[in-house]
N, C-alpha and C positions, 0 to 999 in steps of 0.2 A: 549487404546487410550490415556488415559490420562498420563500414564507413558511415551508413545511416544513423547507427547506433552512437558513433563516437561524435557525431555532429549534434545529435539531440542532448548531449550531458549537458549540464549546467556549468556555470561560470567557475573558472580555476579559482582556488584560494577562498573558497566561501563554502557554506553548509548549503546543501540543495536537498530539495524535496521531490520525491517521485511518486506517482501512483503507478503501480506495477500488477499486471493481470497474467496469469499463465493458465490455459487449459488442457484438458485431457485429451489425447490423441482420440478421434471420433467423437468426441464430447458426450459419451458414455456416463452415466451415473455410477460411479465405482466407487466412490467412498461412504463408507458407512461411519457411524459416530467412532469407532475404535480406530480406523484410518484417520479421521480428524485429529483424535487425540494423539496419536503416534506424529502426525504433521506439526501440531503445536509443539510438541516436545522438540522436535529436530529445529523448528524455526527459532524457538527460545534458545537453544544453544548456539545455532548459527549467528543469530544476532549478538549473544555475549561474545564471541570470538571474534567476529568480524568489525565491531565497534558501530555497526548501523542501530537505527533505532526504529521500531513499528510504531507509528502513531495511530494506525489503525487497520483492523485486518478482519478478513470474514472468509473462512473455509467452508465452501459448498461442495456438492455431490461431485461436481465435476470441474471445478475451477477454484482459484483462489485470487483475492484481492488483497494488497498490501500497500499502506501509505508509509513510504520509507524515508527516514532522515538519513542523510548522507553527509558526515562531516568532512571537511577539508583534510585530504590524506596527510600531507605536509605537516600541517598544523597540529593535527590530532598526535601524530607520532614524534613531534618535536620533543627532545630530550630523553627519549626511550633507549634503554640499554638493551644488550642481547637478552638478558634475562627477564625483561619486561615481555619480550616476545615469547619465549618459552614459557613464561607463566600463562600467558592468554593461549598459548597451544594446549595446555594441561585442561582447559575447558572441554576438549573434544578427546580426552584421554580414554574414554570408552569406546571409541571406535579403533577397529583392529589397526587400520593404516596408521592412525596417530601414535596408538601405544607402541607400533615399531619405529616410528620417527622419535619418540621420546627416548627410547631404546638406544637409538644411535647416539642421541645428545650424551646421554649417561656414558655410553662407551669412549665418546670422543673426550668429555671431561677427564675420564680416568687416564686416558692416553696422553692428555696434554694438547689434543689436537684441535686447535682453537679455530683453523681455516674450515675445518667441517662443520663446527658450530656456526660458523659465520655464513657458510653456504645454506644452510637449514634457515637461518633467521631471515636472509634474502628470499627464501621461498615462502616464508610465514608472510613477510612484509607484503608480498605480491598479492596476498589472498584477502588484505584486510583494507576496510574502509574503501570497497570498491563494489558498485553495484551488480556490475556483470558476473563478478567471482561469486559473490553472495548468492545470486539466483542460480548460477549454474550449479553450487555445490549443494544447496538447498533441493533442486529437483532431482539431482543425481541420487542424493541421500534417500529422498521420500521414494524415488524409484525402485532403489533398492530393498526398502523396508517393505513396499507394498508387494513387489515380485515375490520377496521371500515369504511373506505372511499369506500370500494368496497361490503359491506354486505357480508362479507366471514367469515368462520372460520375454524380454522386447522393451521396446520405448514405451514409455507412459505418457509423456508430454505432447502437445501439438505445436512443434517447432520452438522458436523462439519466443520470449515472452514480450508483451507489448509494455511500453512504458510512456509517461506523460509527464514532462518537467512542471513543477508547480511552484509559484511564487508564496512565499510564507503569507500567513494572514488568512484573507476571504477565500483564497482558492484552497489552500489546505484544509480550511475548516470545511468547506463545502463538499470537497471530495471525500473527508471523513464520513460526513453524513451521508453522502451517497454510498460508499462502502457498507456501512452498518445496516443500510435498508435492503442490502441484497437479498436476505431471505424472505422480507416483505414482497418485494416484486416476483420472487419465485412462488409466492403463494403458501411458503411452509409456515409462517406465522403472521400475526396481525400487528405484533409489536416486536421490535428486534430484541427485547430485553427478554424474549422468551426463546431466543435462539441461543443456544449456549456457546457456538463457535464463532461469534463477532467480537470485537473489542469493546462494543458498548455495554454487552449483557456483562462482559467479564468485570467491567468496571461498576456495574450498578451492583454486581454480586459481592463487591468489596476487594477484589483483586488489587492490591496497592500499585503494582506495576502498571497495570492497564488504567488505572484511576490517574497515574501520574502523566502518562504519555497523551491521553485523551484531554486532560487539564491544559496541556502544552497545545495540542491540535486545536482546541476551541479558543482558548485565550491567548495564545501566543506566549505564555510565561507559566511558571509553576506555580508559585506560592498564591493560589487562590482557593477559597473554601469550596469544597466539593460540591454543597447544595445549590452554589451560584453557578458553578460550571453545568451540573446535570440540568438545572432549569433553562439556562442559556441553549444548551444542545437540544433539549426537549422542542424548544421553540423551532429551531432549525430543522430538526426531524420532521415536523408535523405543521408548524406554522402555528403562531399564538392564537388565533380564531378558529382554528380547525382540529380542537381535540376535544375529547369526551372522557370523562374520569372512568376508570375502571380499577379500583382496589388500590392497594399499597405495596410498593416494592419491598426488598429484604431491608434497604437502607431506610425506610421510614417516608420515602417520597411518594406522591401521588403516582400511580402508573395510568397511562393515558394510551388510548386506542387511537389510531390515526383516523382522520374523517375524511380523506381523499380516496373516493371510490373510483372504479375505472370509469363507470357512467358520469361522475362528475368532471372528470377529466376530459372527457370525450364531448360533455356539454360545453366546458370552456372552448374547445378548440372548435365545434361546430358554430360558436357564436362569433369567431374571428378573434376571439381575446387571446391573450398571453397566459400561459400557465403561472401561478405564483412558483416562488423557487421552491418550497416545500412540496407542492405537487409534482414538479418535474424530478425532484430527486426520487420519487418512487417510481419513476419510468426508467428505460433503459436509454442512457445518454452516451450518444457516440463521441461526444467532445471531450469526456473523461477516460475514454481508451484510443481515441485516434487523433486527438486534437493537438499532439506534439508538447506545445506549451500552453499553460493555463496560468492566466494572472492579470494584473492590471494593464491597461494601455501602455504605460511607460515600461514596465518590466518586458511585455512581449516586443515592443518596438526595439528595446536595447537588445535583446537575445537575437532579433532580426539584423540588426545592424554588424552586431559581431559574427554573425553567420552568413553575411550578404552573399558570398562566393557560391553558397549552396542552392541560390534561388536563380530565376530566370531575370534577364535584364529588365523586363517590363515590370516587375513588381518592385515597389519603392517604399512599401510600408509594411510593417509586421503585424499589429494587432487585428483581429477581424471580430466583429460581433457576433454573438452567439444567438441563434433563431429560436423563436417557438416558445419561450419563457422568458420571464423576467430573471435576468442573469446578474442584475446590477451593474457594477462597474468590471465584471469579468470580460477578458477578451481571450481569443484563442488564436494560435499561429495558423492552424490549417482550417481554411473555410469549407466547411462540410456542407454540401448543399442538396444532399438528399438522405432521407431516412435519419435524420439527427436524432429523433427519439421515438422509442418504441413504447407504446403505453401498455401496461398490465394487461395479459389476455392475448397479445401478438399482433394487435392493431398497430400499423405506421402511420406517422404523421405525414 
């Protein structure tokens, strides 16, 4: 498993994007609103410490989705001094273990023990700008918090997390919409704006950080008017011709309810047609959790060429077309032949 995980990491020396998913052991619906709020706080602190950015997120009753931006580690830490790492460690000072570690730093400084400080700094370095370390610490801290709150013991999560490497641009934008539509697929709300625990709802509610990351996910840049961002994202979520008005959101923009019903989706399939992208995003799409790498043909082919030793001798190309919907130019590394899409209500394609 470790070897597979390393093989699926993005190119070194670049900022990479990942869709990660982790589920509760047994897939029981354990998390209530208070648990989701605890998870949100833990996640934000862990992001600030690690140097990663969550461009989209959704916390559900038995799993969570994150769209993570992971900067190149060496480039991100270039020019950092020991004090920069200690300062970053202070983000987690409310944790008992970190409080103890900062106490050691203070003691080493008082004693002039520079080697001791350097050892701590090296340990901090190993935890930063690293996808696996971020997920390990996030899940561990949520386990401790949940078990303590519910007088519980034992493992909370179902094994290791799933991850898919994404190309910036269309792949990131599409997966962000897929993540924000999770509560719609689960039947909890008809519009993700009404689900407090997703990035889209946070952005529409006016949370500055949520708007900044969603702007980047949708537009690929930061300095864009929010009204333009939210209008483009709504079209991706629901499709330009498949919306119906339903009041006004807190920021003054029109609220829209999705027009794609289960019956409509099944009707398209029964006629032999492909689902439009906005309809497909309202289904459970295995490509976004099991496709390994998602992006344009060139991006997936280049990844394949760089990792060719991991594939059989008969395979001579990387990018595979995605089935059963209009995915545009997106390609996937793994060709999933069965049950690629599950429609709302549980029916498989």
